C-alpha positions in Angstrom: 165.1 -35.1 20.6 163.8 -38.3 22.2 163.7 -41.5 20.3 162.7 -45.1 21.2 165.2 -47.9 21.6 164.0 -49.4 18.3 164.6 -46.1 16.5 168.1 -45.9 18.0 168.7 -49.5 16.8 167.6 -48.5 13.3 169.9 -45.6 13.2 172.8 -47.8 14.3 171.9 -50.3 11.5 172.0 -47.4 9.0 175.3 -46.2 10.3 176.8 -49.7 10.4 175.8 -50.4 6.8 178.0 -47.5 5.7 175.2 -45.8 3.9 175.2 -42.9 6.3 178.2 -41.2 7.9 176.4 -39.7 10.9 173.2 -39.8 12.9 172.3 -36.3 11.6 172.5 -37.6 8.0 170.1 -40.5 8.9 167.6 -37.9 10.4 167.9 -35.6 7.4 167.2 -38.5 5.1 164.1 -39.4 7.2 162.9 -35.8 7.1 163.3 -35.7 3.3 161.1 -38.8 3.1 158.5 -37.2 5.3 158.5 -34.1 3.1 158.3 -36.1 -0.1 155.4 -38.3 1.2 153.4 -35.4 2.7 153.7 -33.2 -0.4 152.2 -36.0 -2.5 149.0 -35.9 -0.5 146.1 -33.8 -1.8 145.8 -31.8 1.4 148.9 -30.2 3.0 149.4 -31.6 6.5 149.6 -28.9 9.3 153.2 -29.9 10.1 154.3 -29.0 6.6 152.5 -25.7 6.2 155.2 -23.4 7.8 158.0 -25.0 5.7 156.1 -24.7 2.5 155.3 -21.1 3.2 158.9 -20.3 3.8 159.8 -22.1 0.5 157.3 -20.0 -1.4 159.0 -16.8 -0.2 162.4 -17.8 -1.6 
């Protein structure tokens, strides 16, 4: 995974704040926000379609 210097700085701020214990937890929180925001939209974005299909099978 490649990120910009600004994104790396943001991750470090999140870690230094004590809110997150690891980089992976910051990334997971960001992914949950993307999922939440995209599922609120009337049309399902293409990047979410495979995940939603898997969820429907469970």
